[in-house]
N, C-alpha and C positions, 0 to 999 in steps of 0.2 A: 508647498513643500516645506518641511520642517528645517530648522537651522542645521540639525544633524545631517539631513539629506543634502543641503547645500554644500556643507563642508566636505562631505564624502564625495559628492559629484565633482566639486572643484579639484580635489586632490586626485581623483581618479582620472580626470581629463588630462592631467599632466603626464600620464603613463600610457600613451598611445603609440609610442615608437614601435617600429617593426622589431620583432623578436623571433625566437624559434619555438617550436612546440616543446622542446626539451626545457627551455628556459621557463615557459609557462608552468610546466609540471614541477620544476624545481622550486619556483616561487610558491606554488600551492603546497608543496611538501614542507616548506618552512613556516607555513601560515599557522599561527596559534589561534585559539578560540577567539571569536570577535563578535561584535554587535550585529554585523550583517549576516553572519552564519545563524545567529539566534533568530533574527527576523525571518530569514529564509525557512528555518526549521519550524517556526511558529505558523507562518502562512501556508507553506506547503503541507505542514502537519494538519492545519485546519481542513485542507482539501482531503487528506487521507482520513481524518477523523470522520468526515461526513460520508466518505466512501464506505467505511465500516458501518456507520449509522444506517445508511440507506440500503446496504446489501442485506442486512438482517431484519429490516423493518417488516418484511413479509412474515417473519416468524411470529411477531407480536400481533399482526392483523389477520393472519390466516384463519384462526378459529371463527372469527366474525364473518370473513369473506365466504367461508364454506356455508355458513347459515344464510347469509344474504342472498347468494345466488344458487343455493341448493346444489353445490358442486359434488360430482361423483369422484371416487378415488382417482380415476384417470384424469379428470379435469384438474384436480389438486396437483397431481404429478406434472401436468403441463404448465400450470401456473408457476410452480417452483422452478421447473426446467427453463421457462421462458427467460428468466434473468440470466441463467447460466449460458444460454445460447448467445445472448447479447454480449456477455462478458468474454466469451470465446472469440467472437469477432472483434470486439474492442481491444482485446489483448494483442491482436495483430495490427489493427488499424492505427491506434494512437502511438504506439512505439515507432511505427513507420513514419508517421507525421513528425514525431520527435527527432528522428534521424535526419529528416529533411529540413524542418522549419525551426527546430529548437525545443529544448525540454520544457521551458517555462510556458511557451505558447501552447504546447500540447496539453499540459496540465490545466491551463486555463480553459481550453476548449472542452476538455473532458468534464471539468467541473460545471461548465455551462450546460452541457447535455444532462448531467446528473440532476442539476437543479430544476431545469425546465420540465423534464419528464416526471420528476417526483411530484411537483405541483399538479401536473396534468393527471397523475394517477389518483390524486384526491378527488378529482372531478369525473373520473371514469364512470360512464353510465351503465356499461355492460361488462360481462366477463371477457368477451372478445377484445374489447377496446383496452381493458386493463392488461391483458396478456401482451398486446402489441406495444403498449407503453413500457411494460417491464422489459421487453426485448430491447427497445430503444434506450432505456435507462442503462441496461446492461452494457451497452457500448461504452458509456462513460465510466461505469464502475470497473469494467475490465481493463480500460485503458489508463486510468489515473494511477493505479498502484504501481505498475512496473516502471512508468516514466518518473514518478515521484521518487521511487527507490533509487533509480539511476541518477537522478539529479543530486540527491543528498549524498550518495556515494562519491559523486564527481567533485563536489565542493569540499570534501573532507580529505585530509592527508591520511596516509596509510597508518601511521602510528595512532592507536586508539580509535580507529575507524569503527570497529565492531560495536563498542559501547556507544559512541556518538550516534551511529545510525540506528541502533536498536532502541535507544532512549527516545529517538524520534518516532520509530515505528510503533512504539507502544500506544500511540494515539489511535491506531487502527483497532486493537482489541478494546481500548477504552470507548471508541465509537460503538462497537458491538455492545458493550456493557451499558452505555448510556441509552442506546436504542431499546434494549430489553427492559431496563429499569424504568425509563420514561413510558414505554409502552404498557408496562404493568400498571402504571398509575393513570395514564391518560386514556387508554383505549376503553376500559370499563366505564369511564366517566363521560368521555366526549365522542366516542366512536372511533372507527378505524381511520377516517379521513385525516384527522389531525396529525397523525404521524408523517404522512406524506407532505403535508404543508410545512412542517418543521424541516423535513428532509430537503426542501427546496432552497435552503440557505446557501449552498455552494454557488448559486447563480450570482449572488452579490460578490463573492470572492473572485469569481471569474472576471468581473469587470475591473478589478484593481490589481490583479496579480502581476501582470507584465510590467506595470509601472512601479511596483514596490520591490521586486526581486530581480537581481541581475541574472542574465543567462549563464549557463555553465561555461566557464573558461576552457575546460577540457574539450567540450563539444565544439566550441568556436575554433579552437586551435586545430582540432581534427578536420575541420572544414576548410582550413587554410585562411581563416579570417583572423589573422594574428593581431592586427591593431585592435579589433573589437575584443579579442580575448584578453589582451593586455589591459584594456579599459575596464572590462568586467572584473578582472582580477584586482585591478586597482581599487574598485569599490569595496571589495572585501578587505584589502590591505589598509585602506584609509580608515576603516572602522576599528582597527586594532589599537588598543591602548598601549602607549609606549613605543619605543623603537623596534623595528623588525630586525631579526637576525639576517645577515647577508646570505644570499643564495649562492653557494659555491659554483664557480665556473665549471669545475670538473664534474659536479653533479648534473648540471645542465647538459654537458656534453654526453654524459652517460645516458641521460634520458633521451637525448636526440638519437643516440645509437639504438636504443630500445625502440623508438618510433620507426626508425628505418628497418629494423628487423621484423616489425609488425605493421606492414603497410595497410592502407585503408581497405576495409572489407565490405562485402555486400551481404544482404540478408541470406542469400543462397549459401554463403560460406558457413552458416551455422551447421550445415550438414556435410561440410567438407571433411576430409580425413583428419584435419587438425582439430576440429571442434565437434565431430559427430558424437563421440562417446559422452562428452560432457553435456551436450545438448540433450541426448536421450536420458541421461541421469537427472538433469535438471527438470525435464518434462515429467519424468516419473515422480520425482520429489514433489513437485507442485500439484500434480494430479492426485497424489495420495493425500496431501495436506487439504486440498480443496474438497475432496470427496468426504473426508471425515469431518473437517471443521464446519463446512457449510451444511453438509447433510445432517449432522447431529443438531447444530444450532437451529436450523430451519424447522426440523420435524419435531424436536423434543416437546415444545408446548402442546402441539396437537396430540402427540403420543400420550403425554401425561393426562390430557383431558379426555381423549376418546377411548383409550385402552385401559387406563387406570382410574377413569371416572373422577379425576380431580377437578374441583371447581376451576373456572377460568382464572380467577385471581391466584389460586395456589399454583396452577400450571405455569403461569407467567412468572411467579416468584421463584419457583424452582429453576426455571430457565435462566433467571438472572444470576443465580448462584454459579451456573456454568460459565457465564460471562465474567464473573468476578475471578474465578479460577483461571480463566484465559489471561486476564490482566496480570495476575500474580505469576503465572508461568512465563509470560513475556518479560516481566521485570527480572525474574531470576536469570533468564537467558541473557538479558542485556548486561547483567553484572558478571556473568561467568564466561561469556563467549570469547573475550580476548585472552582469558587465562587458560581455558580448556581447549579452545579451537572450535572452528565451525562444525566440522564433521562429527566429533564426539557428542556435541550437544544435540545435533539432529538425530543421530543414531539412537542415543539413549532415550530421547523423548519418544521416538517411534516405538521402541521396545516396551517401555513402561505404559504407553498409551494402549498398545495392543493387549497387554496384560489386563489393564483396567476394563477395556471393552469386553474381553473374554469373561471377566467376572460379572459384568453386567448381564451378559448372555446366560451364564450359569444360574444367576439368581433372578432371572426375569420374572419368575412367578411370585417373588416376594413383594413387599409393599412398594409404593411409588417412591418412598424416601430412600430405600436401599438402591433401587435402580438409578435414581437421580444422583445419589452420592458417587457411584461408579462412573456415570456418564459425565458428571461435572469434573471429576478427577481426570478423566480421559481428555476433556476439552482443555484443561490447564496444561497437561503434558504435551498435547499436540500443538498448542499455541507456542510452546518453547521452541519446537522444531520449525514451525511455520514461520515465526518471526525471524529466526536465524537464517532462513532461506533468503530473506531480503538483503542480507549482507553477503551471503555465500554466492548467490547467483550473479550479481553484477561483477564480482571479482573473477569470474570465469571467462570474460570476454573483453576485447579491446574496445576503446571508446566508440569507434565507428559502427559497431553492431551491438553495443551494450544494451541499449533500450530494446532492440528487437529480441535479443537473447532473453531478457527479463520478460518480455511480453509472451514469448513462446512458452516460457515456464508457466 
């Protein structure tokens, strides 16, 4: 353990006295940026980076897999859908585990699943085995994102949360970009398997995550584990440079009253009268984002190659441009979301994305470069709304069902 870790642990151990949930929240809300938040954002961000990397690896490898196994269009559709099937299950499974066992443990477990199954994909001998492994990998891919977004939201104070969270979430589209860019260089030279071996790196992260990142104090407090919540929060506080501002007693009392007005919820409460409308809205939001973002990103290299007869290298390079636009759109959203608000960013990104896709359809008979321009622009615009959903969704639910609400989305 480093000297920094020893100092942090020692100071945090001094703050284990019983407290109230409101006091925990008040202390979080006065917490400035600190070294432990940066560490958490880097390590959890690494898990999210490889989630993006692995989820889109199929796009860079699909043209060669079609040739290797002589896949029919129906088999190609099954291959792409297999990952989505696993993600759908994982989006319910791992948030449920996070509500019961903790955010950090659930992220570590999902990262282990992603890493092991990615390496196994590189050794898959048949199409059927590959599909099964993609379903299993989808469990981790679908489970990591909502739990990670929940954790980062919970360790951040409300003021400036949008920018803080989205600057973290940019690692996901960067993962998409790196996967496409690395695939464009590696796949033609070393074959499709290399991408899945690289994608196995989350396994190493899973082995150290729970020892290097403290659990969410908000989650611990919501479970009634107040001494542990105080100790976890103390780890963050101990890494702050300089003195901390006092947490006003009146603010703690106000947060305690808020907690009393919002008692502990169960997953079934997502569809209760209090949350039904927002749950349906969130589910529609995420379904739209996923359908367009993953659908386009996965199919575009194959469309460029098979329908516009672009060489493999050109098809992959054009797909990389779409990933670059995704990163730029995400960065723009991170810089604007606190100023403009969550909903305006989401709505305008959807409207402009729809316009760009419509133009791609109108000019579909033009050259591959024209179609790629409109498709890349649409990916950048959709990414703006998609990444904003990572801030908007956790804010719609109380701590006790926050991860489940994100997973449902």
